[in-house]
N, CA, C and O of each residue as an XYZ file, in Angstrom:
724
protein
N     147.016     34.008    174.112
C     147.787     32.804    174.037
C     147.765     32.120    175.383
O     147.598     32.750    176.428
N     147.938     30.810    175.327
C     148.102     30.090    176.578
C     149.341     29.219    176.443
O     149.788     28.931    175.333
N     149.880     28.812    177.547
C     151.109     28.039    177.542
C     150.878     26.685    178.174
O     149.923     26.487    178.926
N     151.754     25.765    177.863
C     151.687     24.414    178.427
C     151.756     24.506    179.944
O     152.450     25.366    180.485
N     151.037     23.620    180.633
C     151.036     23.661    182.092
C     152.436     23.565    182.699
O     152.681     24.127    183.767
N     153.360     22.860    182.035
C     154.695     22.731    182.615
C     155.552     23.966    182.358
O     156.671     24.062    182.862
N     155.027     24.915    181.570
C     155.706     26.183    181.378
C     156.884     26.160    180.437
O     157.624     27.142    180.371
N     157.097     25.056    179.687
C     158.263     25.019    178.802
C     158.065     25.792    177.502
O     159.021     26.009    176.758
N     156.820     26.213    177.221
C     156.552     27.026    176.033
C     156.524     26.249    174.732
O     156.228     26.825    173.685
N     156.825     24.949    174.765
C     156.862     24.170    173.525
C     155.479     23.932    172.938
O     155.334     23.719    171.735
N     154.475     23.969    173.788
C     153.116     23.718    173.329
C     152.298     25.000    173.238
O     151.082     24.968    173.423
N     152.940     26.118    172.958
C     152.238     27.384    172.881
C     151.143     27.297    171.819
O     151.379     26.859    170.693
N     149.952     27.721    172.202
C     148.779     27.616    171.339
C     148.090     28.975    171.283
O     148.057     29.709    172.271
N     147.545     29.296    170.126
C     146.733     30.492    169.947
C     145.394     30.049    169.358
O     145.333     29.110    168.564
N     144.325     30.735    169.757
C     143.014     30.432    169.196
C     142.733     31.426    168.078
O     142.798     32.641    168.266
N     142.418     30.873    166.907
C     142.156     31.702    165.730
C     140.743     31.455    165.211
O     140.090     30.477    165.575
N     140.299     32.349    164.368
C     139.051     32.204    163.634
C     139.221     32.922    162.305
O     140.059     33.815    162.177
N     138.432     32.536    161.324
C     138.467     33.178    160.013
C     137.052     33.627    159.690
O     136.096     32.870    159.860
N     136.925     34.869    159.220
C     135.584     35.401    158.992
C     135.571     36.505    157.946
O     136.603     37.059    157.567
N     134.354     36.799    157.498
C     134.087     37.943    156.636
C     133.545     39.039    157.539
O     132.546     38.834    158.230
N     134.180     40.183    157.542
C     133.722     41.304    158.362
C     132.496     41.952    157.738
O     132.399     42.086    156.518
N     131.561     42.352    158.597
C     130.415     43.144    158.156
C     130.811     44.596    158.361
O     131.032     45.019    159.496
N     130.905     45.376    157.271
C     131.391     46.754    157.396
C     130.387     47.668    158.094
O     129.189     47.391    158.140
N     130.911     48.762    158.633
C     130.048     49.806    159.192
C     129.395     50.563    158.045
O     130.002     50.680    156.980
N     128.207     51.071    158.216
C     127.500     51.197    159.498
C     126.771     49.917    159.934
O     126.294     49.837    161.066
N     126.681     48.910    159.039
C     125.912     47.706    159.347
C     126.487     46.932    160.525
O     125.749     46.487    161.404
N     127.812     46.774    160.540
C     128.446     46.037    161.633
C     128.158     46.683    162.975
O     127.838     45.997    163.945
N     128.271     48.003    163.030
C     128.004     48.725    164.281
C     126.534     48.602    164.679
O     126.226     48.481    165.865
N     125.629     48.632    163.710
C     124.196     48.499    164.010
C     123.902     47.138    164.649
O     123.158     47.048    165.626
N     124.489     46.096    164.089
C     124.252     44.755    164.641
C     124.904     44.629    166.014
O     124.323     44.043    166.928
N     126.112     45.178    166.162
C     126.785     45.109    167.460
C     125.991     45.883    168.517
O     125.875     45.430    169.656
N     125.445     47.041    168.150
C     124.621     47.818    169.086
C     123.354     47.056    169.460
O     122.944     47.059    170.620
N     122.728     46.396    168.467
C     121.533     45.605    168.755
C     121.879     44.457    169.699
O     121.142     44.175    170.644
N     123.003     43.802    169.436
C     123.443     42.687    170.280
C     123.666     43.168    171.715
O     123.249     42.507    172.666
N     124.320     44.312    171.868
C     124.541     44.884    173.196
C     123.213     45.262    173.842
O     123.025     45.068    175.043
N     122.301     45.798    173.051
C     120.996     46.199    173.561
C     120.167     45.036    174.078
O     119.302     45.218    174.934
N     120.427     43.847    173.564
C     119.735     42.646    174.043
C     120.401     42.085    175.299
O     119.921     41.115    175.886
N     121.515     42.708    175.705
C     122.205     42.252    176.903
C     123.190     41.126    176.657
O     123.605     40.448    177.597
N     123.569     40.918    175.396
C     124.517     39.863    175.075
C     125.896     40.261    175.591
O     126.457     41.253    175.124
N     126.454     39.521    176.537
C     127.745     39.906    177.118
C     128.905     39.834    176.119
O     129.962     40.413    176.370
N     128.728     39.140    175.000
C     129.790     39.028    173.995
C     129.733     40.137    172.949
O     130.597     40.204    172.074
N     128.740     40.996    173.026
C     128.490     41.991    171.980
C     129.713     42.822    171.612
O     129.970     43.032    170.426
N     130.458     43.288    172.570
C     131.582     44.186    172.291
C     132.918     43.456    172.132
O     133.931     44.072    171.800
N     132.915     42.147    172.370
C     134.175     41.412    172.266
C     134.300     40.630    170.961
O     135.331     40.012    170.695
N     133.242     40.661    170.149
C     133.255     39.936    168.876
C     132.830     40.899    167.770
O     131.662     41.288    167.725
N     133.736     41.296    166.878
C     133.325     42.142    165.756
C     132.264     41.428    164.910
O     132.269     40.201    164.802
N     131.371     42.195    164.323
C     130.283     41.638    163.527
C     130.859     40.948    162.285
O     131.661     41.531    161.555
N     130.437     39.700    162.058
C     131.076     38.897    161.017
C     130.194     37.735    160.551
O     129.177     37.413    161.166
N     130.614     37.120    159.451
C     130.117     35.820    158.995
C     131.297     34.863    159.177
O     132.358     35.072    158.591
N     131.120     33.834    159.972
C     132.198     32.883    160.268
C     132.511     32.005    159.062
O     131.613     31.500    158.389
N     133.817     31.835    158.805
C     134.288     30.848    157.829
C     134.992     29.694    158.545
O     134.942     28.556    158.078
N     135.644     29.977    159.668
C     136.273     28.964    160.513
C     135.996     29.352    161.957
O     136.420     30.420    162.398
N     135.286     28.498    162.710
C     134.997     28.841    164.111
C     136.267     28.818    164.946
O     137.317     28.396    164.464
N     136.182     29.273    166.208
C     137.358     29.283    167.068
C     138.090     27.943    167.030
O     137.516     26.882    167.278
N     139.389     28.036    166.707
C     140.209     26.839    166.504
C     141.569     27.043    167.165
O     142.314     27.936    166.763
N     141.908     26.233    168.170
C     143.245     26.331    168.757
C     144.277     25.711    167.816
O     144.080     24.608    167.307
N     145.375     26.430    167.590
C     146.447     25.927    166.721
C     147.797     26.212    167.374
O     147.936     27.190    168.108
N     148.791     25.364    167.112
C     150.135     25.667    167.608
C     150.672     26.924    166.925
O     150.482     27.113    165.724
N     151.329     27.762    167.679
C     151.892     28.995    167.122
C     152.812     28.676    165.942
O     152.846     29.419    164.961
N     153.545     27.589    166.035
C     154.456     27.205    164.967
C     153.767     26.856    163.660
O     154.414     26.828    162.612
N     152.460     26.589    163.699
C     151.701     26.270    162.482
C     151.210     27.518    161.759
O     150.713     27.419    160.637
N     151.340     28.688    162.377
C     150.777     29.909    161.781
C     151.341     30.242    160.394
O     150.561     30.639    159.529
N     152.642     30.106    160.130
C     153.117     30.398    158.772
C     152.443     29.527    157.704
O     152.072     30.034    156.645
N     152.284     28.241    157.964
C     151.611     27.353    157.003
C     150.137     27.720    156.872
O     149.578     27.650    155.778
N     149.508     28.108    157.967
C     148.103     28.524    157.934
C     147.949     29.795    157.108
O     147.020     29.910    156.309
N     148.855     30.743    157.299
C     148.787     31.978    156.516
C     148.975     31.695    155.029
O     148.273     32.285    154.208
N     149.902     30.810    154.657
C     150.080     30.414    153.250
C     148.796     29.785    152.712
O     148.365     30.085    151.599
N     148.198     28.918    153.510
C     146.948     28.256    153.134
C     145.835     29.284    152.886
O     145.096     29.178    151.907
N     145.720     30.271    153.774
C     144.668     31.280    153.631
C     144.917     32.183    152.422
O     143.970     32.574    151.740
N     146.176     32.517    152.152
C     146.484     33.300    150.940
C     146.048     32.537    149.696
O     145.447     33.114    148.789
N     146.346     31.249    149.652
C     145.961     30.425    148.503
C     144.437     30.316    148.394
O     143.887     30.373    147.294
N     143.763     30.160    149.522
C     142.297     30.085    149.505
C     141.698     31.380    148.965
O     140.787     31.346    148.138
N     142.207     32.523    149.431
C     141.693     33.819    148.964
C     141.946     34.012    147.475
O     141.093     34.540    146.761
N     143.110     33.587    147.007
C     143.470     33.776    145.594
C     142.513     33.046    144.665
O     142.353     33.442    143.510
N     141.876     31.987    145.148
C     140.970     31.209    144.310
C     139.545     31.724    144.259
O     138.674     31.064    143.693
N     139.287     32.893    144.840
C     137.921     33.435    144.874
C     137.907     34.875    144.369
O     138.940     35.543    144.324
N     136.743     35.327    143.999
C     136.528     36.692    143.507
C     135.649     37.466    144.487
O     134.860     36.867    145.218
N     135.780     38.797    144.505
C     134.858     39.592    145.326
C     133.409     39.285    144.936
O     133.110     38.945    143.791
N     132.530     39.415    145.918
C     131.113     39.148    145.662
C     130.239     40.069    146.494
O     130.692     40.687    147.457
N     128.983     40.145    146.100
C     127.997     40.976    146.781
C     127.330     40.142    147.869
O     126.989     38.978    147.659
N     127.151     40.766    149.044
C     126.442     40.107    150.132
C     125.199     40.906    150.479
O     125.247     42.131    150.596
N     124.102     40.212    150.639
C     122.851     40.796    151.115
C     122.499     40.102    152.420
O     122.273     38.893    152.455
N     122.456     40.878    153.485
C     121.981     40.401    154.777
C     120.565     40.927    154.943
O     120.315     42.124    154.803
N     119.633     40.012    155.245
C     118.245     40.456    155.331
C     117.409     39.490    156.150
O     117.452     38.277    155.945
N     116.647     40.051    157.082
C     115.714     39.252    157.857
C     116.380     38.451    158.949
O     117.602     38.463    159.099
N     115.550     37.748    159.716
C     116.055     37.024    160.878
C     115.860     35.527    160.727
O     115.033     35.054    159.947
N     116.649     34.803    161.496
C     116.556     33.354    161.577
C     117.007     32.924    162.952
O     117.483     33.736    163.746
N     116.857     31.642    163.231
C     117.278     31.112    164.523
C     117.696     29.657    164.374
O     117.239     28.948    163.478
N     118.569     29.232    165.268
C     118.967     27.829    165.339
C     118.225     27.110    166.474
O     118.473     25.932    166.730
N     117.322     27.817    167.146
C     116.550     27.195    168.217
C     115.662     26.097    167.640
O     115.177     26.259    166.521
N     115.429     25.019    168.324
C     115.792     24.704    169.707
C     117.173     24.047    169.840
O     117.611     23.765    170.955
N     117.860     23.802    168.726
C     119.156     23.116    168.784
C     120.209     23.968    169.474
O     120.999     23.458    170.269
N     120.225     25.271    169.175
C     121.208     26.189    169.758
C     120.523     27.538    169.995
O     119.765     27.995    169.140
N     120.775     28.183    171.140
C     120.089     29.440    171.483
C     120.694     30.646    170.754
O     121.284     31.532    171.373
N     120.535     30.660    169.423
C     121.120     31.705    168.581
C     120.035     32.310    167.692
O     119.226     31.596    167.099
N     120.038     33.640    167.615
C     119.226     34.383    166.647
C     120.207     35.101    165.746
O     121.221     35.624    166.210
N     119.902     35.127    164.449
C     120.836     35.703    163.484
C     120.129     36.459    162.380
O     118.918     36.341    162.189
N     120.931     37.251    161.646
C     120.485     37.870    160.394
C     120.895     36.905    159.291
O     122.011     36.386    159.284
N     119.980     36.675    158.365
C     120.211     35.719    157.277
C     121.113     36.290    156.195
O     121.044     37.479    155.881
N     121.949     35.450    155.632
C     122.730     35.790    154.441
C     121.866     35.372    153.254
O     121.790     34.189    152.920
N     121.224     36.339    152.627
C     120.306     36.062    151.517
C     121.020     35.980    150.178
O     120.626     35.206    149.305
N     122.058     36.769    150.016
C     122.864     36.730    148.791
C     124.319     36.637    149.232
O     124.760     37.376    150.112
N     125.054     35.731    148.619
C     126.439     35.505    148.993
C     126.622     34.234    149.794
O     127.753     33.870    150.118
N     125.535     33.546    150.124
C     125.634     32.319    150.920
C     126.401     31.235    150.161
O     127.209     30.517    150.751
N     126.155     31.118    148.875
C     126.857     30.105    148.080
C     128.365     30.369    148.079
O     129.166     29.445    148.219
N     128.740     31.645    147.918
C     130.155     32.017    147.953
C     130.759     31.725    149.326
O     131.897     31.266    149.427
N     129.984     31.996    150.384
C     130.468     31.706    151.747
C     130.697     30.209    151.930
O     131.685     29.805    152.543
N     129.800     29.390    151.409
C     129.966     27.931    151.536
C     131.230     27.461    150.814
O     131.968     26.626    151.336
N     131.479     27.994    149.622
C     132.681     27.613    148.872
C     133.938     28.073    149.614
O     134.916     27.332    149.707
N     133.904     29.295    150.138
C     135.042     29.817    150.912
C     135.290     28.986    152.163
O     136.429     28.624    152.458
N     134.235     28.688    152.889
C     134.350     27.913    154.122
C     134.994     26.568    153.836
O     135.856     26.122    154.593
N     134.588     25.917    152.756
C     135.166     24.612    152.409
C     136.656     24.737    152.104
O     137.444     23.878    152.500
N     137.046     25.800    151.404
C     138.464     25.999    151.090
C     139.272     26.359    152.331
O     140.385     25.865    152.514
N     138.718     27.216    153.183
C     139.416     27.627    154.408
C     139.561     26.435    155.351
O     140.635     26.209    155.909
N     138.478     25.672    155.530
C     138.482     24.554    156.485
C     138.994     23.276    155.813
O     138.337     22.235    155.825
N     140.171     23.391    155.237
C     140.845     22.258    154.607
C     142.334     22.366    154.929
O     142.756     23.285    155.631
N     143.123     21.429    154.418
C     144.569     21.480    154.652
C     144.896     21.594    156.129
O     144.409     20.801    156.935
N     145.729     22.587    156.500
C     146.134     22.698    157.909
C     144.993     23.114    158.841
O     145.141     23.058    160.062
N     143.858     23.530    158.275
C     142.717     23.942    159.097
C     141.550     22.955    158.999
O     140.428     23.282    159.385
N     141.809     21.766    158.491
C     140.754     20.748    158.407
C     140.313     20.366    159.815
O     141.138     20.066    160.678
N     139.027     20.381    160.030
C     138.465     19.989    161.328
C     136.992     19.677    161.178
O     136.342     20.135    160.238
N     136.479     18.910    162.092
C     135.055     18.596    162.124
C     134.318     19.766    162.786
O     134.868     20.458    163.641
N     133.076     19.968    162.378
C     132.243     21.005    162.979
C     131.177     20.365    163.864
O     130.746     19.241    163.604
N     130.755     21.066    164.895
C     129.698     20.581    165.768
C     128.344     20.585    165.048
O     127.481     19.757    165.338
N     128.164     21.525    164.102
C     126.928     21.653    163.341
C     127.292     21.873    161.877
O     128.381     22.366    161.583
N     126.398     21.515    160.950
C     126.681     21.815    159.535
C     126.863     23.324    159.341
O     126.232     24.124    160.032
N     127.727     23.702    158.400
C     127.996     25.124    158.152
C     126.754     25.809    157.596
O     126.109     25.311    156.673
N     126.436     26.957    158.175
C     125.294     27.771    157.738
C     125.704     29.239    157.888
O     125.730     29.752    159.007
N     126.026     29.928    156.785
C     126.461     31.329    156.918
C     125.362     32.198    157.529
O     124.197     32.110    157.143
N     125.752     33.032    158.482
C     124.809     33.899    159.187
C     125.596     34.954    159.960
O     126.821     34.888    160.053
N     124.864     35.939    160.519
C     125.449     36.964    161.384
C     124.679     36.939    162.702
O     123.493     37.266    162.733
N     125.336     36.560    163.773
C     124.690     36.422    165.082
C     124.271     37.785    165.622
O     125.035     38.750    165.578
N     123.025     37.846    166.141
C     122.549     39.061    166.812
C     122.216     38.811    168.286
O     122.092     39.760    169.061
N     122.071     37.550    168.675
C     121.836     37.214    170.079
C     122.229     35.754    170.279
O     121.945     34.903    169.436
N     122.886     35.475    171.406
C     123.355     34.115    171.660
C     123.319     33.806    173.152
O     123.839     34.570    173.966
N     122.702     32.682    173.502
C     122.720     32.222    174.884
C     121.949     33.089    175.858
O     122.266     33.111    177.047
N     120.952     33.796    175.382
C     120.164     34.683    176.237
C     118.818     34.028    176.562
O     118.455     33.041    175.922
N     118.065     34.552    177.543
C     116.759     33.981    177.872
C     115.819     33.995    176.655
O     115.914     34.864    175.789
N     114.921     33.020    176.617
C     114.002     32.864    175.475
C     113.244     34.149    175.116
O     113.157     34.476    173.932
N     112.690     34.895    176.092
C     111.970     36.123    175.713
C     112.890     37.140    175.006
O     112.448     37.855    174.107
N     114.148     37.199    175.411
C     115.099     38.111    174.774
C     115.410     37.629    173.364
O     115.496     38.432    172.435
N     115.578     36.320    173.205
C     115.808     35.766    171.859
C     114.606     36.041    170.955
O     114.776     36.356    169.777
N     113.391     35.923    171.500
C     112.186     36.228    170.719
C     112.194     37.691    170.267
O     111.882     37.994    169.115
N     112.553     38.590    171.182
C     112.615     40.018    170.863
C     113.681     40.281    169.802
O     113.443     41.046    168.868
N     114.845     39.660    169.933
C     115.921     39.840    168.953
C     115.477     39.355    167.579
O     115.770     39.989    166.566
N     114.775     38.238    167.548
C     114.274     37.692    166.283
C     113.334     38.692    165.613
O     113.445     38.946    164.413
N     112.417     39.252    166.384
C     111.449     40.225    165.832
C     112.156     41.481    165.332
O     111.849     41.977    164.248
N     113.095     41.993    166.113
C     113.788     43.226    165.733
C     114.668     43.032    164.504
O     114.814     43.954    163.702
N     115.251     41.858    164.343
C     116.140     41.614    163.199
C     115.382     41.393    161.895
O     115.978     41.449    160.819
N     114.084     41.145    161.976
C     113.283     40.903    160.762
C     113.422     42.023    159.737
O     113.456     41.764    158.534
N     113.501     43.261    160.203
C     113.555     44.401    159.299
C     114.959     44.790    158.863
O     115.120     45.746    158.104
N     115.969     44.078    159.319
C     117.341     44.447    158.984
C     117.651     44.118    157.529
O     117.246     43.079    157.010
N     118.388     45.042    156.875
C     118.818     44.827    155.496
C     120.139     45.556    155.276
O     120.282     46.723    155.638
N     121.095     44.862    154.683
C     122.402     45.454    154.371
C     122.918     44.818    153.090
O     122.809     43.609    152.887
N     123.483     45.662    152.230
C     124.097     45.179    150.989
C     125.498     45.767    150.917
O     125.679     46.970    151.106
N     126.500     44.917    150.640
C     127.876     45.392    150.535
C     128.699     44.402    149.730
O     128.307     43.250    149.539
N     129.847     44.874    149.262
C     130.788     44.026    148.537
C     131.736     43.366    149.520
O     132.172     43.983    150.492
N     132.049     42.113    149.259
C     132.988     41.372    150.089
C     134.291     41.231    149.302
O     134.337     40.482    148.326
N     135.363     41.945    149.711
C     136.625     41.909    148.975
C     137.597     40.831    149.451
O     138.611     40.578    148.801
N     137.286     40.189    150.596
C     138.189     39.201    151.155
C     137.721     38.791    152.534
O     136.563     39.004    152.893
N     138.617     38.203    153.307
C     138.283     37.747    154.648
C     139.457     38.007    155.584
O     140.538     38.404    155.151
N     139.226     37.775    156.878
C     140.239     38.058    157.899
C     140.529     36.846    158.768
O     139.656     36.022    159.038
N     141.773     36.764    159.193
C     142.208     35.841    160.229
C     142.221     36.655    161.519
O     142.850     37.711    161.587
N     141.526     36.159    162.542
C     141.469     36.857    163.829
C     142.063     35.989    164.914
O     142.109     34.763    164.805
N     142.525     36.661    165.978
C     143.079     35.971    167.145
C     142.246     36.319    168.369
O     141.766     37.443    168.521
N     142.090     35.342    169.222
C     141.377     35.515    170.482
C     142.405     35.930    171.517
O     143.332     35.174    171.808
N     142.254     37.116    172.074
C     143.244     37.664    172.990
C     143.091     37.179    174.416
O     142.062     36.609    174.780
N     144.128     37.409    175.235
C     144.054     37.035    176.651
C     142.952     37.795    177.390
O     142.510     37.373    178.458
N     142.508     38.928    176.812
C     141.403     39.691    177.400
C     140.048     39.190    176.916
O     139.017     39.804    177.193
N     140.052     38.056    176.182
C     138.846     37.415    175.654
C     138.123     38.274    174.628
O     136.896     38.238    174.528
N     138.890     39.048    173.867
C     138.359     39.856    172.779
C     138.943     39.331    171.469
O     140.136     39.036    171.388
N     138.094     39.216    170.443
C     138.543     38.813    169.105
C     139.025     40.047    168.364
O     138.354     41.079    168.344
N     140.211     39.925    167.750
C     140.760     41.035    166.970
C     141.248     40.536    165.616
O     141.961     39.535    165.533
N     140.854     41.250    164.545
C     141.416     40.889    163.229
C     142.939     40.996    163.287
O     143.480     41.932    163.876
N     143.617     40.044    162.680
C     145.070     39.979    162.727
C     145.672     40.111    161.341
O     146.625     40.869    161.159
N     145.142     39.391    160.358
C     145.617     39.458    158.979
C     144.415     39.488    158.046
O     143.402     38.836    158.302
N     144.534     40.251    156.960
C     143.493     40.292    155.955
C     143.955     39.605    154.679
O     145.134     39.650    154.329
N     143.014     38.969    153.987
C     143.302     38.260    152.737
C     142.305     38.704    151.679
O     141.105     38.452    151.787
N     142.834     39.379    150.642
C     141.983     39.860    149.561
C     141.821     38.771    148.521
O     142.739     37.985    148.285
N     140.672     38.726    147.909
C     140.401     37.732    146.878
C     141.252     38.010    145.635
O     141.626     39.146    145.344
N     141.539     36.913    144.912
C     142.348     37.006    143.686
C     141.640     37.743    142.606
O     142.182     37.908    141.513
């Protein structure tokens, strides 16, 4: 959390994100690969598919946001996700990722529901479900990450999503879970 510069606490803000967790052993494998590429964020971001990117919100808005997320989850059913192969956003953004081959349509519908109401916001880029394996690293490292991720494959059921908070230690931690209706 951060506080208003004048210290009155009235403008207390927390940074949140909403995502689908990638379960272990797959999540740990991707996190280990990310660390192996030298990505400094590898251990501070649990392996996930983003539904809402980092978003600062007033602490007082959290109850309405939680109600909104419960309603969003209730309108969806569990689904199967297949992560397979590699992709990249280069040259637009220095990101290499594992592709969401099955479940992408469900992720798009979820993202639209999550990023509405009290969480409505513009995005810097169009939404594209993916799992990051390297970000902001030198080009040769991104090339290596792309090659290594080509053989990755994971299949799992997605029962819901999580609301996470960005801590003062700059680590993302799941805070609340929302199961699908």
